[in-house]
All heavy atoms as a GROMACS GRO file, in nm:
protein
  610
    1MET      N    1   1.505   2.823  -0.854
    1MET     CA    2   1.401   2.719  -0.835
    1MET      C    3   1.305   2.712  -0.953
    1MET      O    4   1.255   2.815  -0.993
    1MET     CB    5   1.323   2.752  -0.703
    1MET     CG    6   1.213   2.650  -0.676
    1MET     SD    7   1.116   2.686  -0.521
    1MET     CE    8   1.233   2.649  -0.387
    2PRO      N    9   1.285   2.600  -1.004
    2PRO     CA   10   1.193   2.581  -1.127
    2PRO      C   11   1.042   2.629  -1.074
    2PRO      O   12   1.000   2.603  -0.973
    2PRO     CB   13   1.191   2.438  -1.159
    2PRO     CG   14   1.303   2.388  -1.079
    2PRO     CD   15   1.335   2.457  -0.960
    3THR      N   16   0.981   2.682  -1.186
    3THR     CA   17   0.837   2.715  -1.161
    3THR      C   18   0.756   2.643  -1.267
    3THR      O   19   0.792   2.611  -1.373
    3THR     CB   20   0.809   2.863  -1.161
    3THR    OG1   21   0.861   2.916  -1.291
    3THR    CG2   22   0.891   2.942  -1.060
    4PHE      N   23   0.626   2.625  -1.245
    4PHE     CA   24   0.529   2.576  -1.346
    4PHE      C   25   0.401   2.635  -1.317
    4PHE      O   26   0.353   2.682  -1.211
    4PHE     CB   27   0.539   2.421  -1.348
    4PHE     CG   28   0.475   2.353  -1.220
    4PHE    CD1   29   0.343   2.317  -1.221
    4PHE    CD2   30   0.565   2.334  -1.110
    4PHE    CE1   31   0.297   2.271  -1.099
    4PHE    CE2   32   0.511   2.281  -0.999
    4PHE     CZ   33   0.373   2.245  -0.991
    5GLU      N   34   0.317   2.622  -1.418
    5GLU     CA   35   0.177   2.666  -1.406
    5GLU      C   36   0.081   2.548  -1.406
    5GLU      O   37   0.099   2.448  -1.483
    5GLU     CB   38   0.148   2.751  -1.544
    5GLU     CG   39   0.007   2.824  -1.524
    5GLU     CD   40  -0.018   2.915  -1.644
    5GLU    OE1   41   0.074   2.992  -1.672
    5GLU    OE2   42  -0.127   2.901  -1.701
    6LEU      N   43  -0.018   2.564  -1.320
    6LEU     CA   44  -0.117   2.449  -1.299
    6LEU      C   45  -0.246   2.505  -1.314
    6LEU      O   46  -0.294   2.602  -1.240
    6LEU     CB   47  -0.086   2.390  -1.166
    6LEU     CG   48  -0.175   2.268  -1.131
    6LEU    CD1   49  -0.148   2.150  -1.205
    6LEU    CD2   50  -0.144   2.238  -0.976
    7ASN      N   51  -0.337   2.429  -1.392
    7ASN     CA   52  -0.485   2.473  -1.395
    7ASN      C   53  -0.561   2.384  -1.312
    7ASN      O   54  -0.556   2.261  -1.315
    7ASN     CB   55  -0.538   2.460  -1.535
    7ASN     CG   56  -0.464   2.548  -1.630
    7ASN    OD1   57  -0.446   2.676  -1.600
    7ASN    ND2   58  -0.435   2.506  -1.752
    8LEU      N   59  -0.630   2.446  -1.212
    8LEU     CA   60  -0.721   2.367  -1.109
    8LEU      C   61  -0.869   2.411  -1.131
    8LEU      O   62  -0.888   2.529  -1.170
    8LEU     CB   63  -0.674   2.402  -0.978
    8LEU     CG   64  -0.531   2.365  -0.939
    8LEU    CD1   65  -0.502   2.416  -0.800
    8LEU    CD2   66  -0.508   2.212  -0.934
    9SER      N   67  -0.954   2.318  -1.099
    9SER     CA   68  -1.105   2.361  -1.101
    9SER      C   69  -1.117   2.462  -0.986
    9SER      O   70  -1.035   2.463  -0.893
    9SER     CB   71  -1.181   2.240  -1.085
    9SER     OG   72  -1.167   2.185  -0.951
   10ASP      N   73  -1.226   2.540  -0.984
   10ASP     CA   74  -1.259   2.639  -0.883
   10ASP      C   75  -1.271   2.562  -0.747
   10ASP      O   76  -1.217   2.618  -0.652
   10ASP     CB   77  -1.386   2.716  -0.917
   10ASP     CG   78  -1.362   2.799  -1.040
   10ASP    OD1   79  -1.248   2.837  -1.066
   10ASP    OD2   80  -1.459   2.840  -1.098
   11ASP      N   81  -1.323   2.449  -0.746
   11ASP     CA   82  -1.342   2.377  -0.621
   11ASP      C   83  -1.206   2.338  -0.546
   11ASP      O   84  -1.192   2.349  -0.440
   11ASP     CB   85  -1.436   2.248  -0.625
   11ASP     CG   86  -1.577   2.286  -0.674
   11ASP    OD1   87  -1.621   2.402  -0.650
   11ASP    OD2   88  -1.648   2.191  -0.728
   12VAL      N   89  -1.132   2.281  -0.640
   12VAL     CA   90  -0.994   2.227  -0.591
   12VAL      C   91  -0.915   2.341  -0.546
   12VAL      O   92  -0.852   2.345  -0.446
   12VAL     CB   93  -0.918   2.145  -0.699
   12VAL    CG1   94  -0.783   2.117  -0.656
   12VAL    CG2   95  -0.999   2.022  -0.722
   13TYR      N   96  -0.923   2.456  -0.626
   13TYR     CA   97  -0.843   2.579  -0.583
   13TYR      C   98  -0.888   2.633  -0.448
   13TYR      O   99  -0.813   2.673  -0.363
   13TYR     CB  100  -0.839   2.685  -0.692
   13TYR     CG  101  -0.753   2.793  -0.660
   13TYR    CD1  102  -0.614   2.778  -0.656
   13TYR    CD2  103  -0.804   2.928  -0.646
   13TYR    CE1  104  -0.522   2.900  -0.610
   13TYR    CE2  105  -0.724   3.028  -0.613
   13TYR     CZ  106  -0.586   3.015  -0.604
   13TYR     OH  107  -0.507   3.120  -0.567
   14ALA      N  108  -1.024   2.632  -0.432
   14ALA     CA  109  -1.084   2.685  -0.305
   14ALA      C  110  -1.039   2.604  -0.196
   14ALA      O  111  -0.998   2.652  -0.074
   14ALA     CB  112  -1.231   2.690  -0.312
   15GLU      N  113  -1.036   2.468  -0.198
   15GLU     CA  114  -0.994   2.373  -0.104
   15GLU      C  115  -0.837   2.408  -0.068
   15GLU      O  116  -0.800   2.398   0.042
   15GLU     CB  117  -0.999   2.236  -0.135
   15GLU     CG  118  -1.157   2.189  -0.129
   15GLU     CD  119  -1.177   2.040  -0.183
   15GLU    OE1  120  -1.101   1.959  -0.105
   15GLU    OE2  121  -1.256   2.010  -0.257
   16PHE      N  122  -0.754   2.421  -0.184
   16PHE     CA  123  -0.621   2.448  -0.166
   16PHE      C  124  -0.587   2.575  -0.089
   16PHE      O  125  -0.511   2.578   0.014
   16PHE     CB  126  -0.554   2.456  -0.306
   16PHE     CG  127  -0.414   2.494  -0.296
   16PHE    CD1  128  -0.312   2.424  -0.250
   16PHE    CD2  129  -0.372   2.632  -0.331
   16PHE    CE1  130  -0.177   2.458  -0.236
   16PHE    CE2  131  -0.253   2.678  -0.321
   16PHE     CZ  132  -0.140   2.598  -0.277
   17GLN      N  133  -0.664   2.683  -0.122
   17GLN     CA  134  -0.649   2.808  -0.057
   17GLN      C  135  -0.687   2.799   0.094
   17GLN      O  136  -0.616   2.849   0.166
   17GLN     CB  137  -0.736   2.913  -0.124
   17GLN     CG  138  -0.683   2.981  -0.254
   17GLN     CD  139  -0.771   3.083  -0.299
   17GLN    OE1  140  -0.887   3.071  -0.309
   17GLN    NE2  141  -0.701   3.197  -0.337
   18GLN      N  142  -0.794   2.728   0.117
   18GLN     CA  143  -0.825   2.710   0.266
   18GLN      C  144  -0.723   2.627   0.334
   18GLN      O  145  -0.695   2.674   0.454
   18GLN     CB  146  -0.970   2.635   0.268
   18GLN     CG  147  -1.022   2.617   0.410
   18GLN     CD  148  -1.156   2.546   0.405
   18GLN    OE1  149  -1.199   2.492   0.306
   18GLN    NE2  150  -1.219   2.555   0.529
   19LEU      N  151  -0.680   2.524   0.276
   19LEU     CA  152  -0.581   2.445   0.344
   19LEU      C  153  -0.444   2.532   0.361
   19LEU      O  154  -0.382   2.526   0.469
   19LEU     CB  155  -0.543   2.323   0.263
   19LEU     CG  156  -0.441   2.223   0.323
   19LEU    CD1  157  -0.483   2.163   0.451
   19LEU    CD2  158  -0.417   2.111   0.223
   20ALA      N  159  -0.412   2.611   0.244
   20ALA     CA  160  -0.291   2.683   0.264
   20ALA      C  161  -0.305   2.804   0.377
   20ALA      O  162  -0.195   2.811   0.456
   20ALA     CB  163  -0.255   2.756   0.138
   21ASP      N  164  -0.419   2.850   0.385
   21ASP     CA  165  -0.435   2.961   0.492
   21ASP      C  166  -0.431   2.893   0.639
   21ASP      O  167  -0.386   2.959   0.726
   21ASP     CB  168  -0.571   3.025   0.474
   21ASP     CG  169  -0.582   3.118   0.354
   21ASP    OD1  170  -0.455   3.144   0.306
   21ASP    OD2  171  -0.682   3.153   0.301
   22GLN      N  172  -0.483   2.776   0.652
   22GLN     CA  173  -0.497   2.718   0.779
   22GLN      C  174  -0.362   2.650   0.834
   22GLN      O  175  -0.325   2.650   0.937
   22GLN     CB  176  -0.610   2.612   0.776
   22GLN     CG  177  -0.742   2.675   0.778
   22GLN     CD  178  -0.853   2.567   0.762
   22GLN    OE1  179  -0.827   2.448   0.758
   22GLN    NE2  180  -0.976   2.619   0.751
   23GLU      N  181  -0.300   2.584   0.735
   23GLU     CA  182  -0.182   2.503   0.768
   23GLU      C  183  -0.047   2.549   0.731
   23GLU      O  184   0.046   2.484   0.783
   23GLU     CB  185  -0.205   2.350   0.710
   23GLU     CG  186  -0.349   2.296   0.755
   23GLU     CD  187  -0.338   2.249   0.902
   23GLU    OE1  188  -0.239   2.220   0.951
   23GLU    OE2  189  -0.454   2.263   0.952
   24PHE      N  190  -0.033   2.642   0.641
   24PHE     CA  191   0.093   2.677   0.585
   24PHE      C  192   0.113   2.825   0.601
   24PHE      O  193   0.019   2.896   0.606
   24PHE     CB  194   0.107   2.629   0.444
   24PHE     CG  195   0.105   2.481   0.420
   24PHE    CD1  196  -0.021   2.421   0.393
   24PHE    CD2  197   0.209   2.407   0.436
   24PHE    CE1  198  -0.040   2.283   0.394
   24PHE    CE2  199   0.206   2.266   0.426
   24PHE     CZ  200   0.083   2.200   0.393
   25VAL      N  201   0.248   2.863   0.578
   25VAL     CA  202   0.274   3.005   0.593
   25VAL      C  203   0.237   3.080   0.472
   25VAL      O  204   0.196   3.195   0.475
   25VAL     CB  205   0.433   3.024   0.616
   25VAL    CG1  206   0.484   3.164   0.612
   25VAL    CG2  207   0.469   2.960   0.747
   26SER      N  208   0.254   3.008   0.352
   26SER     CA  209   0.237   3.069   0.217
   26SER      C  210   0.172   2.969   0.127
   26SER      O  211   0.177   2.846   0.149
   26SER     CB  212   0.344   3.142   0.166
   26SER     OG  213   0.447   3.029   0.131
   27GLU      N  214   0.107   3.010   0.018
   27GLU     CA  215   0.065   2.919  -0.078
   27GLU      C  216   0.182   2.841  -0.144
   27GLU      O  217   0.153   2.738  -0.189
   27GLU     CB  218  -0.032   2.990  -0.194
   27GLU     CG  219  -0.164   3.024  -0.143
   27GLU     CD  220  -0.247   3.085  -0.244
   27GLU    OE1  221  -0.203   3.080  -0.375
   27GLU    OE2  222  -0.360   3.117  -0.210
   28GLU      N  223   0.283   2.907  -0.161
   28GLU     CA  224   0.411   2.844  -0.232
   28GLU      C  225   0.466   2.740  -0.132
   28GLU      O  226   0.484   2.619  -0.188
   28GLU     CB  227   0.520   2.957  -0.243
   28GLU     CG  228   0.497   3.058  -0.345
   28GLU     CD  229   0.409   3.173  -0.309
   28GLU    OE1  230   0.391   3.184  -0.177
   28GLU    OE2  231   0.360   3.242  -0.389
   29GLN      N  232   0.463   2.755  -0.002
   29GLN     CA  233   0.504   2.645   0.080
   29GLN      C  234   0.399   2.532   0.065
   29GLN      O  235   0.431   2.414   0.081
   29GLN     CB  236   0.514   2.689   0.228
   29GLN     CG  237   0.558   2.584   0.319
   29GLN     CD  238   0.537   2.605   0.467
   29GLN    OE1  239   0.472   2.709   0.496
   29GLN    NE2  240   0.602   2.535   0.554
   30ALA      N  241   0.279   2.565   0.077
   30ALA     CA  242   0.164   2.468   0.075
   30ALA      C  243   0.181   2.386  -0.057
   30ALA      O  244   0.174   2.259  -0.040
   30ALA     CB  245   0.030   2.521   0.079
   31ALA      N  246   0.195   2.444  -0.174
   31ALA     CA  247   0.200   2.378  -0.296
   31ALA      C  248   0.331   2.294  -0.294
   31ALA      O  249   0.330   2.171  -0.336
   31ALA     CB  250   0.220   2.478  -0.413
   32GLU      N  251   0.445   2.332  -0.249
   32GLU     CA  252   0.565   2.257  -0.248
   32GLU      C  253   0.542   2.134  -0.154
   32GLU      O  254   0.578   2.014  -0.194
   32GLU     CB  255   0.688   2.341  -0.198
   32GLU     CG  256   0.813   2.263  -0.208
   32GLU     CD  257   0.935   2.338  -0.176
   32GLU    OE1  258   0.922   2.471  -0.171
   32GLU    OE2  259   1.041   2.283  -0.151
   33ASP      N  260   0.497   2.158  -0.033
   33ASP     CA  261   0.472   2.040   0.059
   33ASP      C  262   0.382   1.946   0.014
   33ASP      O  263   0.395   1.820   0.032
   33ASP     CB  264   0.450   2.098   0.201
   33ASP     CG  265   0.564   2.176   0.267
   33ASP    OD1  266   0.668   2.167   0.217
   33ASP    OD2  267   0.530   2.236   0.378
   34LEU      N  268   0.271   1.980  -0.034
   34LEU     CA  269   0.165   1.899  -0.076
   34LEU      C  270   0.206   1.813  -0.206
   34LEU      O  271   0.177   1.702  -0.213
   34LEU     CB  272   0.039   1.969  -0.114
   34LEU     CG  273  -0.036   2.032   0.006
   34LEU    CD1  274  -0.154   2.130  -0.027
   34LEU    CD2  275  -0.081   1.921   0.100
   35ILE      N  276   0.285   1.881  -0.291
   35ILE     CA  277   0.334   1.809  -0.416
   35ILE      C  278   0.429   1.708  -0.376
   35ILE      O  279   0.436   1.589  -0.415
   35ILE     CB  280   0.386   1.909  -0.511
   35ILE    CG1  281   0.272   1.983  -0.572
   35ILE    CG2  282   0.469   1.829  -0.623
   35ILE    CD1  283   0.313   2.105  -0.674
   36ALA      N  284   0.527   1.742  -0.279
   36ALA     CA  285   0.632   1.650  -0.232
   36ALA      C  286   0.559   1.529  -0.158
   36ALA      O  287   0.608   1.420  -0.170
   36ALA     CB  288   0.721   1.725  -0.143
   37SER      N  289   0.459   1.559  -0.070
   37SER     CA  290   0.392   1.457  -0.013
   37SER      C  291   0.324   1.356  -0.108
   37SER      O  292   0.322   1.239  -0.094
   37SER     CB  293   0.294   1.510   0.097
   37SER     OG  294   0.342   1.585   0.195
   38GLY      N  295   0.268   1.414  -0.206
   38GLY     CA  296   0.198   1.333  -0.314
   38GLY      C  297   0.297   1.256  -0.388
   38GLY      O  298   0.273   1.126  -0.414
   39ILE      N  299   0.418   1.296  -0.418
   39ILE     CA  300   0.508   1.218  -0.488
   39ILE      C  301   0.560   1.115  -0.403
   39ILE      O  302   0.589   1.000  -0.451
   39ILE     CB  303   0.630   1.312  -0.534
   39ILE    CG1  304   0.580   1.411  -0.643
   39ILE    CG2  305   0.761   1.232  -0.584
   39ILE    CD1  306   0.676   1.523  -0.692
   40GLU      N  307   0.581   1.146  -0.277
   40GLU     CA  308   0.635   1.037  -0.173
   40GLU      C  309   0.535   0.932  -0.163
   40GLU      O  310   0.569   0.819  -0.167
   40GLU     CB  311   0.671   1.102  -0.048
   40GLU     CG  312   0.725   1.003   0.057
   40GLU     CD  313   0.747   1.086   0.190
   40GLU    OE1  314   0.794   1.198   0.194
   40GLU    OE2  315   0.732   1.014   0.299
   41ALA      N  316   0.412   0.957  -0.153
   41ALA     CA  317   0.302   0.860  -0.141
   41ALA      C  318   0.293   0.780  -0.275
   41ALA      O  319   0.280   0.658  -0.265
   41ALA     CB  320   0.165   0.932  -0.115
   42TYR      N  321   0.312   0.848  -0.386
   42TYR     CA  322   0.296   0.776  -0.513
   42TYR      C  323   0.417   0.679  -0.540
   42TYR      O  324   0.402   0.572  -0.603
   42TYR     CB  325   0.294   0.883  -0.623
   42TYR     CG  326   0.280   0.820  -0.760
   42TYR    CD1  327   0.147   0.776  -0.809
   42TYR    CD2  328   0.382   0.797  -0.845
   42TYR    CE1  329   0.118   0.733  -0.921
   42TYR    CE2  330   0.354   0.753  -0.976
   42TYR     CZ  331   0.230   0.705  -1.015
   42TYR     OH  332   0.205   0.657  -1.132
   43ASN      N  333   0.536   0.708  -0.484
   43ASN     CA  334   0.653   0.617  -0.504
   43ASN      C  335   0.679   0.510  -0.405
   43ASN      O  336   0.788   0.476  -0.366
   43ASN     CB  337   0.781   0.717  -0.514
   43ASN     CG  338   0.793   0.798  -0.642
   43ASN    OD1  339   0.745   0.738  -0.746
   43ASN    ND2  340   0.844   0.905  -0.630
   44VAL      N  341   0.566   0.472  -0.338
   44VAL     CA  342   0.582   0.361  -0.235
   44VAL      C  343   0.629   0.242  -0.301
   44VAL      O  344   0.571   0.197  -0.410
   44VAL     CB  345   0.443   0.342  -0.165
   44VAL    CG1  346   0.449   0.220  -0.066
   44VAL    CG2  347   0.409   0.458  -0.089
   45SER      N  348   0.724   0.170  -0.254
   45SER     CA  349   0.784   0.056  -0.317
   45SER      C  350   0.699  -0.072  -0.266
   45SER      O  351   0.669  -0.073  -0.145
   45SER     CB  352   0.929   0.030  -0.275
   45SER     OG  353   0.951   0.016  -0.149
   46VAL      N  354   0.679  -0.163  -0.349
   46VAL     CA  355   0.619  -0.283  -0.310
   46VAL      C  356   0.715  -0.384  -0.258
   46VAL      O  357   0.820  -0.410  -0.305
   46VAL     CB  358   0.549  -0.347  -0.444
   46VAL    CG1  359   0.481  -0.477  -0.411
   46VAL    CG2  360   0.445  -0.249  -0.505
   47VAL      N  361   0.669  -0.434  -0.142
   47VAL     CA  362   0.771  -0.518  -0.069
   47VAL      C  363   0.747  -0.653  -0.126
   47VAL      O  364   0.838  -0.722  -0.147
   47VAL     CB  365   0.735  -0.512   0.086
   47VAL    CG1  366   0.829  -0.628   0.159
   47VAL    CG2  367   0.762  -0.372   0.147
   48ASP      N  368   0.627  -0.705  -0.135
   48ASP     CA  369   0.597  -0.847  -0.193
   48ASP      C  370   0.533  -0.839  -0.332
   48ASP      O  371   0.424  -0.784  -0.346
   48ASP     CB  372   0.504  -0.906  -0.087
   48ASP     CG  373   0.488  -1.052  -0.123
   48ASP    OD1  374   0.543  -1.104  -0.215
   48ASP    OD2  375   0.403  -1.118  -0.058
   49ASP      N  376   0.610  -0.870  -0.433
   49ASP     CA  377   0.564  -0.861  -0.569
   49ASP      C  378   0.461  -0.960  -0.596
   49ASP      O  379   0.376  -0.943  -0.681
   49ASP     CB  380   0.684  -0.886  -0.667
   49ASP     CG  381   0.781  -0.776  -0.667
   49ASP    OD1  382   0.750  -0.662  -0.626
   49ASP    OD2  383   0.896  -0.798  -0.708
   50GLU      N  384   0.440  -1.070  -0.528
   50GLU     CA  385   0.350  -1.178  -0.544
   50GLU      C  386   0.271  -1.199  -0.413
   50GLU      O  387   0.293  -1.287  -0.336
   50GLU     CB  388   0.406  -1.295  -0.598
   50GLU     CG  389   0.308  -1.399  -0.644
   50GLU     CD  390   0.383  -1.514  -0.711
   50GLU    OE1  391   0.478  -1.491  -0.781
   50GLU    OE2  392   0.339  -1.621  -0.685
   51PRO      N  393   0.177  -1.114  -0.380
   51PRO     CA  394   0.104  -1.145  -0.250
   51PRO      C  395   0.031  -1.260  -0.246
   51PRO      O  396  -0.032  -1.311  -0.356
   51PRO     CB  397   0.004  -1.021  -0.237
   51PRO     CG  398  -0.015  -0.981  -0.383
   51PRO     CD  399   0.104  -1.007  -0.448
   52ARG      N  400   0.025  -1.340  -0.135
   52ARG     CA  401  -0.043  -1.460  -0.124
   52ARG      C  402  -0.137  -1.458   0.001
   52ARG      O  403  -0.109  -1.371   0.090
   52ARG     CB  404   0.065  -1.578  -0.109
   52ARG     CG  405   0.157  -1.581  -0.220
   52ARG     CD  406   0.223  -1.710  -0.231
   52ARG     NE  407   0.134  -1.820  -0.216
   52ARG     CZ  408   0.165  -1.945  -0.233
   52ARG    NH1  409   0.284  -1.983  -0.256
   52ARG    NH2  410   0.066  -2.036  -0.214
   53ASP      N  411  -0.228  -1.542  -0.008
   53ASP     CA  412  -0.322  -1.560   0.114
   53ASP      C  413  -0.262  -1.637   0.226
   53ASP      O  414  -0.206  -1.742   0.203
   53ASP     CB  415  -0.442  -1.621   0.067
   53ASP     CG  416  -0.562  -1.619   0.154
   53ASP    OD1  417  -0.536  -1.574   0.274
   53ASP    OD2  418  -0.661  -1.679   0.135
   54GLU      N  419  -0.237  -1.579   0.340
   54GLU     CA  420  -0.177  -1.648   0.448
   54GLU      C  421  -0.250  -1.786   0.495
   54GLU      O  422  -0.179  -1.872   0.530
   54GLU     CB  423  -0.169  -1.558   0.566
   54GLU     CG  424  -0.073  -1.438   0.548
   54GLU     CD  425  -0.076  -1.344   0.675
   54GLU    OE1  426  -0.107  -1.379   0.779
   54GLU    OE2  427  -0.024  -1.231   0.654
   55MET      N  428  -0.373  -1.777   0.466
   55MET     CA  429  -0.451  -1.902   0.506
   55MET      C  430  -0.408  -2.009   0.404
   55MET      O  431  -0.399  -2.129   0.447
   55MET     CB  432  -0.607  -1.887   0.500
   55MET     CG  433  -0.689  -1.989   0.536
   55MET     SD  434  -0.858  -1.940   0.531
   55MET     CE  435  -0.929  -2.106   0.516
   56LEU      N  436  -0.398  -1.982   0.284
   56LEU     CA  437  -0.349  -2.093   0.192
   56LEU      C  438  -0.220  -2.136   0.216
   56LEU      O  439  -0.191  -2.250   0.203
   56LEU     CB  440  -0.361  -2.023   0.044
   56LEU     CG  441  -0.503  -2.008  -0.017
   56LEU    CD1  442  -0.495  -1.952  -0.147
   56LEU    CD2  443  -0.580  -2.138  -0.004
   57ASP      N  444  -0.121  -2.046   0.257
   57ASP     CA  445   0.006  -2.078   0.287
   57ASP      C  446   0.002  -2.174   0.404
   57ASP      O  447   0.073  -2.275   0.396
   57ASP     CB  448   0.096  -1.961   0.322
   57ASP     CG  449   0.131  -1.881   0.210
   57ASP    OD1  450   0.130  -1.935   0.099
   57ASP    OD2  451   0.172  -1.758   0.224
   58GLY      N  452  -0.069  -2.146   0.503
   58GLY     CA  453  -0.081  -2.244   0.625
   58GLY      C  454  -0.139  -2.374   0.582
   58GLY      O  455  -0.098  -2.479   0.629
   59ALA      N  456  -0.231  -2.379   0.497
   59ALA     CA  457  -0.293  -2.501   0.448
   59ALA      C  458  -0.188  -2.582   0.380
   59ALA      O  459  -0.180  -2.703   0.386
   59ALA     CB  460  -0.423  -2.480   0.369
   60GLU      N  461  -0.117  -2.528   0.292
   60GLU     CA  462  -0.009  -2.600   0.214
   60GLU      C  463   0.094  -2.641   0.303
   60GLU      O  464   0.133  -2.766   0.274
   60GLU     CB  465   0.054  -2.489   0.111
   60GLU     CG  466  -0.042  -2.456  -0.007
   60GLU     CD  467   0.024  -2.344  -0.096
   60GLU    OE1  468   0.127  -2.295  -0.067
   60GLU    OE2  469  -0.039  -2.306  -0.191
   61ASN      N  470   0.125  -2.572   0.400
   61ASN     CA  471   0.227  -2.612   0.491
   61ASN      C  472   0.181  -2.743   0.573
   61ASN      O  473   0.261  -2.830   0.607
   61ASN     CB  474   0.272  -2.505   0.584
   61ASN     CG  475   0.363  -2.403   0.505
   61ASN    OD1  476   0.411  -2.429   0.399
   61ASN    ND2  477   0.362  -2.275   0.555
   62ASN      N  478   0.061  -2.733   0.621
   62ASN     CA  479   0.003  -2.835   0.702
   62ASN      C  480  -0.055  -2.945   0.626
   62ASN      O  481  -0.084  -3.056   0.690
   62ASN     CB  482  -0.101  -2.779   0.784
   62ASN     CG  483  -0.060  -2.681   0.891
   62ASN    OD1  484   0.054  -2.692   0.934
   62ASN    ND2  485  -0.141  -2.577   0.922
   63MET      N  486  -0.059  -2.945   0.492
   63MET     CA  487  -0.117  -3.058   0.424
   63MET      C  488  -0.042  -3.185   0.435
   63MET      O  489  -0.106  -3.297   0.433
   63MET     CB  490  -0.124  -3.006   0.268
   63MET     CG  491  -0.184  -3.115   0.190
   63MET     SD  492  -0.179  -3.062   0.019
   63MET     CE  493  -0.244  -2.900   0.006
   64PHE      N  494   0.081  -3.187   0.447
   64PHE     CA  495   0.164  -3.291   0.455
   64PHE      C  496   0.213  -3.337   0.596
   64PHE      O  497   0.285  -3.425   0.616
   64PHE     CB  498   0.289  -3.283   0.365
   64PHE     CG  499   0.237  -3.277   0.216
   64PHE    CD1  500   0.251  -3.147   0.150
   64PHE    CD2  501   0.185  -3.376   0.147
   64PHE    CE1  502   0.208  -3.130   0.025
   64PHE    CE2  503   0.150  -3.363   0.023
   64PHE     CZ  504   0.176  -3.239  -0.044
   65ASP      N  505   0.163  -3.256   0.698
   65ASP     CA  506   0.206  -3.288   0.839
   65ASP      C  507   0.154  -3.418   0.883
   65ASP      O  508   0.221  -3.493   0.953
   65ASP     CB  509   0.156  -3.191   0.928
   65ASP     CG  510   0.224  -3.052   0.922
   65ASP    OD1  511   0.329  -3.045   0.859
   65ASP    OD2  512   0.173  -2.948   0.972
   66THR      N  513   0.038  -3.467   0.832
   66THR     CA  514  -0.016  -3.596   0.874
   66THR      C  515   0.004  -3.700   0.759
   66THR      O  516  -0.046  -3.813   0.767
   66THR     CB  517  -0.165  -3.583   0.893
   66THR    OG1  518  -0.233  -3.531   0.769
   66THR    CG2  519  -0.188  -3.492   1.008
   67ALA      N  520   0.085  -3.672   0.672
   67ALA     CA  521   0.112  -3.766   0.563
   67ALA      C  522   0.214  -3.881   0.583
   67ALA      O  523   0.251  -3.949   0.495
   67ALA     CB  524   0.140  -3.691   0.433
   68GLU      N  525   0.270  -3.889   0.710
   68GLU     CA  526   0.372  -3.988   0.739
   68GLU      C  527   0.310  -4.131   0.714
   68GLU      O  528   0.376  -4.204   0.649
   68GLU     CB  529   0.413  -3.970   0.889
   68GLU     CG  530   0.483  -3.842   0.912
   68GLU     CD  531   0.529  -3.839   1.052
   68GLU    OE1  532   0.517  -3.937   1.127
   68GLU    OE2  533   0.579  -3.732   1.080
   69ASP      N  534   0.193  -4.153   0.746
   69ASP     CA  535   0.118  -4.281   0.736
   69ASP      C  536  -0.010  -4.254   0.694
   69ASP      O  537  -0.116  -4.276   0.784
   69ASP     CB  538   0.144  -4.369   0.860
   69ASP     CG  539   0.093  -4.513   0.833
   69ASP    OD1  540   0.062  -4.552   0.722
   69ASP    OD2  541   0.079  -4.573   0.936
   70PRO      N  542  -0.053  -4.203   0.586
   70PRO     CA  543  -0.193  -4.166   0.553
   70PRO      C  544  -0.275  -4.302   0.556
   70PRO      O  545  -0.237  -4.401   0.492
   70PRO     CB  546  -0.184  -4.111   0.409
   70PRO     CG  547  -0.057  -4.159   0.355
   70PRO     CD  548   0.034  -4.188   0.467
   71GLY      N  549  -0.381  -4.284   0.614
   71GLY     CA  550  -0.471  -4.406   0.631
   71GLY      C  551  -0.435  -4.519   0.727
   71GLY      O  552  -0.485  -4.627   0.718
   72SER      N  553  -0.323  -4.492   0.805
   72SER     CA  554  -0.261  -4.585   0.890
   72SER      C  555  -0.244  -4.718   0.826
   72SER      O  556  -0.301  -4.828   0.872
   72SER     CB  557  -0.369  -4.601   1.011
   72SER     OG  558  -0.385  -4.478   1.064
   73LEU      N  559  -0.158  -4.718   0.723
   73LEU     CA  560  -0.127  -4.852   0.651
   73LEU      C  561  -0.054  -4.945   0.742
   73LEU      O  562  -0.071  -5.066   0.725
   73LEU     CB  563  -0.034  -4.811   0.526
   73LEU     CG  564  -0.106  -4.739   0.413
   73LEU    CD1  565   0.006  -4.701   0.314
   73LEU    CD2  566  -0.228  -4.802   0.357
   74GLU      N  567   0.023  -4.902   0.836
   74GLU     CA  568   0.081  -5.001   0.932
   74GLU      C  569  -0.013  -5.072   1.004
   74GLU      O  570   0.015  -5.192   1.042
   74GLU     CB  571   0.186  -4.931   1.018
   74GLU     CG  572   0.295  -4.860   0.943
   74GLU     CD  573   0.392  -4.962   0.891
   74GLU    OE1  574   0.414  -5.069   0.960
   74GLU    OE2  575   0.451  -4.941   0.780
   75ASP      N  576  -0.124  -5.023   1.041
   75ASP     CA  577  -0.218  -5.091   1.117
   75ASP      C  578  -0.301  -5.186   1.046
   75ASP      O  579  -0.370  -5.277   1.099
   75ASP     CB  580  -0.314  -4.992   1.192
   75ASP     CG  581  -0.246  -4.901   1.281
   75ASP    OD1  582  -0.140  -4.937   1.333
   75ASP    OD2  583  -0.294  -4.777   1.314
   76ASP      N  584  -0.295  -5.178   0.911
   76ASP     CA  585  -0.378  -5.275   0.827
   76ASP      C  586  -0.316  -5.400   0.788
   76ASP      O  587  -0.375  -5.486   0.726
   76ASP     CB  588  -0.418  -5.191   0.702
   76ASP     CG  589  -0.517  -5.078   0.728
   76ASP    OD1  590  -0.572  -5.074   0.827
   76ASP    OD2  591  -0.518  -4.976   0.632
   77ARG      N  592  -0.193  -5.421   0.834
   77ARG     CA  593  -0.114  -5.542   0.788
   77ARG      C  594  -0.180  -5.661   0.867
   77ARG      O  595  -0.218  -5.647   0.983
   77ARG     CB  596   0.027  -5.522   0.828
   77ARG     CG  597   0.094  -5.432   0.736
   77ARG     CD  598   0.238  -5.427   0.765
   77ARG     NE  599   0.292  -5.305   0.689
   77ARG     CZ  600   0.414  -5.296   0.665
   77ARG    NH1  601   0.500  -5.393   0.690
   77ARG    NH2  602   0.452  -5.186   0.589
   78LEU      N  603  -0.186  -5.774   0.798
   78LEU     CA  604  -0.251  -5.887   0.857
   78LEU      C  605  -0.142  -5.986   0.907
   78LEU      O  606  -0.036  -6.009   0.870
   78LEU     CB  607  -0.333  -5.968   0.750
   78LEU     CG  608  -0.453  -5.886   0.713
   78LEU    CD1  609  -0.522  -5.957   0.588
   78LEU    CD2  610  -0.547  -5.869   0.820
   0.00000   0.00000   0.00000
């Protein structure tokens, strides 16, 4: 299994130790699980590359719903 060295601030290391003691069997398991969770969260795929406002979509779709006879041109004939 590969190993690496990581420098943490005292505050972060204290939080890590507390979390490892409370939630994990060992610091090694804590480090592996937390790093794996962070990588998984970081690699979230984007479903919609071009997000749009749903209200605008609705307005665009409804814009031409009443355009069959705008201004009631049929009623204006003499």
